[in-house]
Residue frames as qw, qx, qy, qz and C-alpha x, y, z in Angstrom:
[[0.584, -0.351, 0.730, 0.055, 105.24, 254.51, 129.67],
 [0.301, 0.375, -0.694, -0.536, 106.24, 252.73, 126.48],
 [0.832, 0.078, 0.356, -0.418, 103.80, 250.08, 125.40],
 [0.006, 0.369, -0.871, -0.323, 105.20, 246.87, 123.94],
 [0.812, 0.203, 0.337, -0.432, 103.11, 244.41, 121.96],
 [0.414, -0.134, 0.819, 0.374, 104.01, 241.34, 119.95],
 [0.418, 0.340, -0.309, -0.783, 102.79, 241.75, 116.39],
 [0.637, 0.186, 0.733, -0.154, 100.11, 239.16, 115.59],
 [0.289, 0.445, -0.503, -0.682, 99.83, 238.19, 111.92],
 [0.865, 0.216, 0.360, -0.273, 98.25, 235.68, 109.59],
 [0.797, 0.097, 0.480, 0.353, 99.45, 233.57, 106.69],
 [0.291, -0.294, 0.367, 0.833, 101.51, 235.10, 103.91],
 [0.140, 0.485, 0.704, 0.499, 98.50, 235.08, 101.59],
 [0.163, -0.877, -0.437, 0.115, 96.77, 237.62, 103.80],
 [0.358, -0.644, 0.133, 0.663, 99.87, 239.80, 103.96],
 [0.311, 0.051, 0.614, 0.724, 100.15, 239.63, 100.17],
 [0.045, 0.720, 0.647, 0.247, 96.54, 240.71, 99.83],
 [0.246, -0.876, -0.214, 0.356, 97.09, 243.76, 102.03],
 [0.368, -0.494, 0.347, 0.707, 100.28, 244.77, 100.24],
 [0.292, 0.211, 0.710, 0.605, 98.58, 244.41, 96.87],
 [0.127, 0.803, 0.521, -0.259, 95.90, 247.02, 97.48],
 [0.437, 0.674, 0.235, 0.547, 95.85, 249.89, 95.02],
 [0.326, -0.026, -0.244, 0.913, 97.62, 253.14, 96.00],
 [0.040, 0.706, 0.542, -0.454, 95.38, 255.81, 97.45],
 [0.387, 0.826, 0.339, 0.232, 94.10, 258.65, 95.33],
 [0.201, -0.960, 0.119, 0.152, 96.51, 261.06, 97.00],
 [0.780, -0.216, 0.355, 0.467, 99.54, 259.26, 95.60],
 [0.546, 0.584, 0.315, 0.511, 99.51, 261.25, 92.37],
 [0.089, -0.973, -0.042, -0.208, 99.77, 264.47, 94.33],
 [0.385, -0.789, 0.478, -0.016, 102.94, 263.36, 96.05],
 [0.894, 0.361, -0.260, -0.050, 104.93, 261.17, 93.65],
 [0.627, 0.324, -0.533, 0.467, 108.10, 261.21, 95.77],
 [0.064, -0.021, 0.994, 0.087, 107.30, 259.29, 97.82],
 [0.448, -0.308, -0.553, -0.631, 103.83, 258.03, 96.91],
 [0.603, -0.345, 0.362, -0.622, 101.22, 257.44, 99.55],
 [0.151, -0.156, 0.975, -0.040, 101.10, 253.81, 100.72],
 [0.297, -0.264, -0.815, -0.421, 98.35, 251.45, 99.67],
 [0.339, -0.071, 0.412, -0.843, 95.01, 252.21, 101.26],
 [0.186, 0.265, 0.944, -0.062, 92.04, 249.91, 101.89],
 [0.187, -0.321, -0.510, -0.776, 88.83, 250.50, 99.99],
 [0.508, -0.236, 0.222, -0.798, 85.50, 251.32, 101.60],
 [0.877, -0.037, -0.367, -0.308, 84.48, 247.71, 100.93],
 [0.625, 0.149, -0.649, 0.409, 87.50, 246.41, 102.84],
 [0.063, -0.254, 0.479, -0.838, 86.83, 248.74, 105.77],
 [0.698, -0.177, -0.016, -0.693, 83.19, 247.69, 105.90],
 [0.864, 0.010, -0.499, -0.066, 84.10, 244.00, 105.87],
 [0.424, 0.190, -0.636, 0.616, 86.64, 244.51, 108.64],
 [0.318, -0.251, 0.312, -0.860, 84.11, 246.46, 110.69],
 [0.831, -0.142, -0.251, -0.476, 81.59, 243.61, 110.32],
 [0.740, 0.070, -0.616, 0.260, 84.20, 241.17, 111.66],
 [0.146, 0.222, -0.533, 0.803, 84.84, 243.45, 114.64],
 [0.475, -0.140, 0.204, -0.844, 81.13, 243.83, 115.40],
 [0.633, -0.042, -0.713, -0.299, 80.21, 240.16, 114.93],
 [0.753, -0.543, -0.012, -0.371, 78.45, 238.48, 117.87],
 [0.933, -0.097, -0.205, 0.280, 81.29, 235.97, 118.30],
 [0.449, 0.410, -0.246, 0.755, 83.83, 238.80, 118.51],
 [0.338, -0.623, 0.106, -0.698, 81.73, 240.68, 121.04],
 [0.898, -0.402, -0.127, -0.125, 81.45, 237.54, 123.17],
 [0.808, 0.074, -0.225, 0.539, 85.23, 237.16, 123.15],
 [0.135, 0.558, -0.155, 0.804, 85.63, 240.85, 123.95],
 [0.630, -0.632, -0.043, -0.449, 83.35, 240.44, 126.98],
 [0.928, -0.287, -0.114, 0.207, 85.65, 237.75, 128.31],
 [0.580, 0.368, -0.149, 0.711, 88.69, 239.86, 127.47],
 [0.137, -0.643, 0.113, -0.745, 87.38, 242.81, 129.50],
 [0.773, -0.534, -0.001, -0.342, 86.38, 240.48, 132.36],
 [0.817, 0.213, -0.476, 0.247, 89.72, 238.68, 132.54],
 [0.331, 0.232, -0.554, 0.728, 90.98, 240.58, 135.60],
 [0.260, -0.506, -0.766, 0.297, 87.67, 240.82, 137.41],
 [0.017, -0.079, -0.068, 0.994, 87.01, 244.51, 136.75],
 [0.638, 0.100, 0.003, -0.764, 83.61, 243.62, 135.33],
 [0.665, 0.046, 0.738, -0.106, 81.77, 240.36, 134.86],
 [0.221, 0.043, 0.769, 0.599, 81.46, 238.84, 131.43],
 [0.089, 0.666, 0.734, 0.099, 77.74, 239.51, 131.45],
 [0.099, -0.889, -0.247, 0.372, 78.20, 243.15, 132.47],
 [0.447, -0.287, 0.362, 0.766, 81.04, 244.01, 130.07],
 [0.439, 0.768, 0.437, -0.164, 78.62, 244.71, 127.19],
 [0.389, -0.344, 0.374, 0.769, 81.37, 245.65, 124.70],
 [0.505, 0.794, 0.299, -0.158, 80.57, 247.91, 121.75],
 [0.632, 0.176, 0.284, 0.699, 82.56, 248.94, 118.70],
 [0.060, -0.872, -0.189, 0.448, 83.29, 252.66, 118.76],
 [0.048, 0.769, -0.329, -0.546, 84.17, 254.78, 115.75],
 [0.741, 0.579, -0.233, -0.248, 85.52, 253.88, 112.34],
 [0.918, -0.100, 0.239, 0.300, 87.91, 251.15, 111.29],
 [0.103, 0.925, -0.299, -0.213, 91.31, 252.61, 110.37],
 [0.861, 0.380, -0.256, 0.220, 94.30, 251.37, 108.36],
 [0.594, -0.742, 0.259, 0.172, 97.47, 250.79, 110.36],
 [0.677, 0.669, -0.242, 0.190, 100.79, 251.42, 108.63],
 [0.732, -0.576, 0.186, 0.314, 104.33, 250.53, 109.71],
 [0.039, -0.784, 0.468, 0.405, 107.73, 251.73, 108.53],
 [0.899, 0.421, 0.022, -0.121, 108.47, 250.13, 105.15],
 [0.767, -0.323, 0.360, 0.422, 111.72, 248.22, 104.49],
 [0.594, 0.526, 0.321, 0.517, 112.00, 249.63, 100.96],
 [0.038, -0.962, -0.020, -0.271, 111.98, 253.15, 102.42],
 [0.645, -0.690, 0.283, 0.167, 114.65, 252.19, 104.96],
 [0.776, 0.000, 0.428, 0.464, 116.73, 250.70, 102.16],
 [0.047, -0.600, 0.200, 0.773, 116.44, 253.94, 100.18],
 [0.386, 0.290, 0.771, 0.416, 114.65, 252.45, 97.16],
 [0.055, 0.048, -0.211, -0.975, 113.51, 255.19, 94.81],
 [0.472, -0.210, -0.401, -0.757, 109.80, 255.98, 95.01],
 [0.434, -0.249, -0.849, 0.172, 109.18, 253.80, 98.08],
 [0.410, -0.739, -0.184, -0.502, 106.47, 255.06, 100.44],
 [0.077, -0.570, 0.606, -0.549, 107.52, 255.70, 104.00],
 [0.465, -0.126, 0.744, -0.463, 105.18, 253.03, 105.35],
 [0.345, -0.009, -0.827, -0.444, 103.18, 249.98, 104.34],
 [0.699, -0.293, -0.043, -0.650, 99.74, 248.74, 105.28],
 [0.049, 0.251, -0.932, 0.256, 99.83, 246.06, 107.98],
 [0.097, -0.410, -0.905, 0.069, 96.22, 245.60, 109.13],
 [0.258, -0.575, -0.242, -0.737, 92.97, 247.42, 109.90],
 [0.255, -0.117, -0.738, 0.613, 92.05, 248.31, 113.47],
 [0.369, -0.628, -0.351, -0.588, 88.96, 249.23, 115.40],
 [0.005, -0.278, 0.624, -0.730, 88.25, 250.15, 119.01],
 [0.542, -0.462, -0.679, -0.178, 86.00, 248.27, 121.40],
 [0.137, -0.440, 0.379, -0.802, 84.73, 249.88, 124.61],
 [0.333, -0.261, -0.880, 0.217, 83.58, 248.05, 127.73],
 [0.319, -0.781, -0.475, -0.250, 80.69, 249.17, 129.91],
 [0.557, -0.713, -0.144, 0.402, 83.21, 250.51, 132.45],
 [0.162, 0.960, -0.126, -0.189, 84.96, 252.64, 129.81],
 [0.508, -0.466, 0.617, 0.380, 88.04, 250.51, 129.21],
 [0.611, 0.662, -0.199, -0.386, 89.16, 250.20, 125.60],
 [0.692, -0.189, 0.643, 0.268, 90.68, 247.49, 123.46],
 [0.306, 0.596, -0.448, -0.591, 92.05, 247.48, 119.92],
 [0.848, 0.209, 0.483, -0.069, 90.93, 244.86, 117.40],
 [0.033, -0.535, 0.626, 0.567, 93.29, 243.97, 114.56],
 [0.785, 0.392, 0.408, -0.254, 91.69, 242.67, 111.35],
 [0.041, -0.430, 0.704, 0.563, 93.10, 241.11, 108.17],
 [0.710, 0.213, -0.343, -0.577, 91.47, 239.36, 105.19],
 [0.760, -0.173, 0.602, -0.173, 90.54, 235.73, 105.80],
 [0.717, 0.112, 0.620, 0.299, 92.42, 233.59, 103.28],
 [0.247, -0.139, 0.422, 0.861, 93.03, 236.62, 101.07],
 [0.062, 0.600, 0.719, 0.345, 89.33, 237.29, 100.40],
 [0.058, 0.259, -0.050, 0.963, 88.34, 240.95, 100.35],
 [0.536, -0.443, -0.274, -0.664, 84.79, 240.27, 101.53],
 [0.854, -0.415, -0.313, -0.008, 85.78, 238.05, 104.42],
 [0.167, 0.661, -0.481, 0.551, 87.87, 239.52, 107.22],
 [0.783, -0.384, -0.476, 0.118, 88.90, 238.15, 110.60],
 [0.325, -0.872, 0.263, -0.253, 90.04, 239.49, 113.95],
 [0.819, 0.222, -0.447, 0.282, 93.53, 238.18, 114.71],
 [0.450, 0.010, -0.516, 0.729, 94.43, 240.13, 117.83],
 [0.336, -0.854, -0.294, -0.269, 92.87, 241.99, 120.74],
 [0.546, 0.071, -0.365, 0.751, 95.11, 244.35, 122.71],
 [0.248, -0.739, -0.462, 0.424, 94.43, 246.80, 125.50],
 [0.146, -0.539, 0.080, 0.826, 94.13, 250.50, 124.69],
 [0.544, 0.735, 0.398, -0.077, 93.19, 252.35, 121.52],
 [0.362, -0.516, 0.356, 0.689, 96.55, 253.46, 120.09],
 [0.369, 0.193, 0.698, 0.582, 95.68, 252.66, 116.50],
 [0.075, 0.772, 0.555, 0.301, 92.49, 254.71, 116.20],
 [0.317, -0.868, -0.158, 0.348, 93.67, 257.41, 118.61],
 [0.393, -0.457, 0.372, 0.706, 96.89, 258.14, 116.72],
 [0.309, 0.404, 0.666, 0.546, 95.06, 257.98, 113.38],
 [0.055, -0.897, -0.430, -0.089, 92.78, 260.77, 114.60],
 [0.405, -0.777, 0.069, 0.477, 95.64, 262.74, 116.15],
 [0.471, -0.127, 0.519, 0.701, 97.66, 262.51, 112.94],
 [0.216, 0.636, 0.606, 0.426, 94.72, 263.74, 110.86],
 [0.186, -0.952, -0.225, 0.094, 94.52, 266.81, 113.08],
 [0.513, -0.629, 0.252, 0.526, 98.27, 267.39, 113.17],
 [0.066, -0.388, 0.606, 0.691, 98.99, 267.03, 109.47],
 [0.701, 0.406, 0.347, -0.474, 95.76, 266.69, 107.44],
 [0.770, 0.572, -0.190, -0.209, 96.08, 264.28, 104.56],
 [0.059, 0.655, -0.750, 0.074, 99.23, 262.70, 105.96],
 [0.809, 0.008, -0.583, -0.072, 100.12, 259.06, 106.57],
 [0.552, -0.635, 0.411, -0.351, 100.10, 257.98, 110.20],
 [0.841, 0.219, -0.492, 0.050, 102.58, 255.17, 110.79],
 [0.735, -0.644, 0.205, -0.051, 104.42, 253.34, 113.53],
 [0.389, 0.619, -0.664, 0.154, 108.15, 252.71, 113.83],
 [0.874, -0.306, -0.332, -0.178, 108.01, 249.30, 115.51],
 [0.673, 0.083, -0.501, 0.538, 111.40, 249.12, 117.18],
 [0.085, 0.173, -0.353, 0.916, 110.70, 252.32, 119.11],
 [0.060, -0.610, -0.783, 0.109, 106.93, 251.82, 119.38],
 [0.069, -0.429, -0.053, 0.899, 106.83, 255.40, 118.11],
 [0.385, 0.676, 0.626, 0.053, 104.01, 257.00, 116.11],
 [0.185, -0.317, 0.244, 0.898, 104.54, 259.61, 113.38],
 [0.528, 0.717, 0.426, -0.162, 102.59, 261.38, 110.65],
 [0.383, -0.260, 0.476, 0.748, 104.18, 262.13, 107.26],
 [0.508, 0.765, 0.388, -0.077, 103.05, 264.25, 104.34],
 [0.495, 0.837, -0.148, 0.179, 105.25, 265.31, 101.45],
 [0.557, 0.458, -0.481, 0.499, 108.64, 266.25, 102.92],
 [0.271, -0.548, 0.412, -0.676, 107.56, 266.56, 106.57],
 [0.642, -0.203, -0.735, 0.079, 107.55, 263.99, 109.39],
 [0.296, -0.572, 0.259, -0.720, 105.98, 265.01, 112.71],
 [0.191, 0.046, -0.919, 0.343, 105.94, 263.11, 116.02],
 [0.557, -0.446, -0.376, -0.591, 102.69, 261.95, 117.62],
 [0.808, -0.550, -0.209, -0.018, 103.94, 260.52, 120.92],
 [0.414, -0.847, 0.324, 0.081, 106.80, 260.85, 123.39],
 [0.787, -0.144, 0.485, 0.354, 108.88, 258.12, 121.78],
 [0.569, 0.635, 0.323, 0.409, 108.64, 259.88, 118.42],
 [0.069, -0.988, 0.071, -0.119, 109.57, 263.22, 120.00],
 [0.622, -0.615, 0.425, 0.233, 112.70, 261.63, 121.45],
 [0.754, 0.157, 0.497, 0.400, 113.56, 260.31, 117.99],
 [0.424, 0.516, 0.372, 0.644, 113.03, 263.43, 115.84],
 [0.133, -0.061, -0.219, 0.965, 112.36, 266.31, 118.23],
 [0.219, 0.542, 0.619, -0.524, 109.14, 268.10, 119.07],
 [0.314, 0.635, -0.130, -0.694, 109.21, 270.11, 115.83],
 [0.885, 0.362, 0.286, -0.061, 109.62, 267.02, 113.68],
 [0.403, -0.447, 0.568, 0.561, 112.03, 266.61, 110.80],
 [0.492, 0.496, -0.392, -0.599, 112.28, 266.45, 107.03],
 [0.970, 0.129, 0.078, -0.192, 111.52, 263.21, 105.22],
 [0.663, 0.570, -0.428, 0.228, 115.11, 263.06, 103.96],
 [0.066, -0.569, 0.647, -0.504, 116.51, 263.44, 107.48],
 [0.793, -0.189, 0.383, -0.433, 114.08, 260.82, 108.81],
 [0.937, 0.320, -0.132, -0.050, 115.10, 258.39, 106.08],
 [0.400, 0.618, -0.571, 0.362, 118.75, 258.98, 106.88],
 [0.405, -0.468, 0.589, -0.520, 118.07, 258.21, 110.55],
 [0.899, -0.027, 0.306, -0.311, 116.20, 254.95, 109.94],
 [0.799, 0.505, -0.320, 0.058, 118.74, 253.87, 107.31],
 [0.173, 0.590, -0.662, 0.429, 121.55, 254.26, 109.85],
 [0.543, -0.313, 0.566, -0.536, 119.50, 252.55, 112.57],
 [0.809, 0.106, 0.507, -0.278, 118.02, 249.66, 110.59],
 [0.558, 0.653, -0.377, -0.347, 119.76, 249.50, 107.22],
 [0.243, 0.413, -0.877, 0.024, 121.88, 246.51, 108.28],
 [0.301, 0.025, 0.844, -0.443, 118.90, 244.77, 109.90],
 [0.620, 0.262, -0.158, -0.722, 116.52, 244.44, 106.96],
 [0.920, 0.078, 0.339, -0.183, 115.03, 241.11, 105.86],
 [0.858, 0.473, -0.082, 0.183, 117.75, 239.02, 104.27],
 [0.084, 0.822, -0.464, 0.319, 120.54, 240.68, 106.25],
 [0.489, 0.187, -0.783, 0.337, 123.00, 238.78, 108.41],
 [0.226, -0.152, 0.537, -0.798, 121.20, 240.20, 111.43],
 [0.757, 0.031, -0.008, -0.652, 117.87, 238.80, 110.24],
 [0.761, 0.215, -0.603, -0.108, 119.43, 235.42, 109.41],
 [0.151, 0.245, -0.794, 0.536, 120.45, 235.06, 113.04],
 [0.220, -0.428, -0.872, 0.091, 116.77, 234.60, 113.82],
 [0.044, 0.373, 0.296, -0.878, 115.69, 238.20, 114.32],
 [0.377, 0.602, 0.703, 0.028, 112.23, 238.54, 112.78],
 [0.327, 0.886, 0.291, 0.153, 112.30, 240.95, 109.88],
 [0.569, 0.399, -0.147, 0.704, 115.48, 242.53, 111.14],
 [0.211, -0.753, 0.076, -0.619, 114.19, 244.80, 113.89],
 [0.172, 0.198, -0.814, 0.518, 114.81, 242.35, 116.69],
 [0.433, -0.489, -0.746, -0.128, 112.29, 240.92, 119.10],
 [0.238, -0.522, 0.206, -0.793, 110.58, 243.41, 121.36],
 [0.144, -0.064, 0.855, -0.495, 109.56, 242.16, 124.81],
 [0.330, -0.291, -0.770, -0.463, 106.48, 240.02, 124.34],
 [0.478, -0.312, 0.234, -0.787, 103.32, 240.76, 126.26],
 [0.244, -0.034, 0.933, -0.261, 101.85, 238.00, 128.38],
 [0.300, -0.194, -0.714, -0.602, 99.06, 236.17, 126.54],
 [0.517, -0.090, 0.387, -0.758, 95.56, 236.22, 127.92],
 [0.280, 0.087, 0.956, -0.003, 93.80, 232.86, 128.14],
 [0.321, -0.068, -0.509, -0.796, 91.25, 232.61, 125.35],
 [0.331, 0.110, 0.727, -0.592, 87.73, 232.04, 126.52],
 [0.670, 0.355, -0.017, -0.651, 85.66, 231.56, 123.39],
 [0.865, 0.102, 0.491, -0.007, 84.92, 228.27, 121.72],
 [0.778, 0.517, 0.196, 0.298, 87.46, 227.54, 119.02],
 [0.169, 0.915, -0.226, 0.288, 89.77, 230.35, 120.14],
 [0.859, -0.231, -0.189, 0.415, 93.24, 229.86, 121.53],
 [0.114, -0.970, 0.207, 0.050, 95.88, 232.12, 122.99],
 [0.828, 0.365, -0.257, 0.339, 99.41, 231.67, 121.72],
 [0.651, -0.563, -0.042, 0.507, 102.56, 232.11, 123.69],
 [0.033, -0.827, 0.227, 0.513, 105.04, 234.83, 122.84],
 [0.805, 0.429, 0.317, 0.261, 105.96, 234.73, 119.17],
 [0.509, -0.060, 0.173, 0.841, 108.72, 236.50, 117.26],
 [0.143, 0.726, 0.201, -0.642, 108.00, 240.16, 116.66],
 [0.617, 0.626, 0.373, 0.299, 107.24, 241.20, 113.12],
 [0.448, -0.372, 0.094, 0.808, 109.94, 243.58, 112.00],
 [0.094, 0.456, -0.151, -0.872, 110.05, 246.31, 109.44],
 [0.127, -0.024, -0.795, -0.592, 108.55, 244.13, 106.71],
 [0.556, 0.028, 0.313, -0.769, 105.38, 243.52, 108.71],
 [0.576, 0.150, -0.702, -0.391, 105.18, 240.04, 107.17],
 [0.863, -0.340, -0.119, -0.354, 103.47, 237.03, 108.67],
 [0.170, 0.464, -0.817, 0.297, 105.36, 235.20, 111.40],
 [0.310, 0.033, 0.833, -0.458, 102.47, 233.45, 113.09],
 [0.331, -0.114, -0.706, -0.615, 99.94, 231.43, 111.12],
 [0.341, 0.088, 0.636, -0.687, 96.49, 231.48, 112.69],
 [0.093, 0.387, 0.886, 0.240, 93.40, 229.55, 111.70],
 [0.124, -0.455, -0.322, -0.821, 90.40, 231.63, 110.75],
 [0.589, -0.642, -0.439, -0.219, 88.71, 230.81, 114.04],
 [0.674, -0.264, -0.352, 0.594, 91.64, 231.85, 116.22],
 [0.045, -0.927, -0.016, -0.372, 91.81, 235.12, 118.11],
 [0.662, 0.001, -0.405, 0.631, 95.05, 235.98, 119.90],
 [0.287, -0.910, -0.175, -0.244, 94.58, 238.25, 122.88],
 [0.659, 0.089, -0.314, 0.678, 97.57, 240.08, 124.32],
 [0.321, -0.868, -0.246, 0.287, 98.05, 242.60, 127.05],
 [0.506, 0.401, -0.047, 0.762, 99.99, 245.79, 126.54],
 [0.303, -0.508, -0.426, 0.684, 100.60, 248.55, 129.00],
 [0.199, 0.873, 0.408, 0.178, 98.59, 251.67, 128.30],
 [0.428, 0.022, -0.035, 0.903, 100.34, 254.96, 127.62],
 [0.091, 0.231, 0.225, -0.942, 98.00, 257.49, 129.15],
 [0.444, -0.047, -0.500, -0.742, 94.98, 255.98, 127.46]]
């Protein structure tokens, strides 16, 4: 079943920081297109510390207990595995700009596991643009981000795992090949995948008139992809944390549409897809 989730984001300064990260070392090996920006080990470590912080774990306990499956005291959430970068389809690639990577960095994600085995994804971005200070801005059910990162590494080693937000489809790309990682992606490009040129042609036809700055976007569609159905917010339970109502979806640009204070965690449900 397709999982929809409203894209939580922070102020434009944080988005600028993420987009300004240096290209990964693999970019020189594949100049057309280059690999997207990748976070450093320092950034990953700082994001992991934010995910594992006592205040985050306390909020996670309430998140896992929200429907009565476990009590807050019994949830005992732990952070499992590494923090991974999460990339989304880049508007410059859709627009056909020469040398544009297929995707752009949106946030870092980690997986939390409750005592009863349920999983949740934590989304982290820099706090006020500082590389050493990161914050959790969203908690969502499931572990799509880390699961597809691992699946993509097995499917096409060294490739870029990214999400096409309008379809909620996950792909992996390396050099001239784009392979699907979930059912939505298979429906888009076929089980055998496609060439990068053919994929670019498809997204250009689908989204080329819906990019930021287009007439479509000026009608109020965030980023140009249109608003996906918003997930119902979960009431925040930690001191200083609030839950927002449905906000516009972040489109292909992945830019900030919801400004959150550094103490705010937005928790949203999403329906799990076999996870």
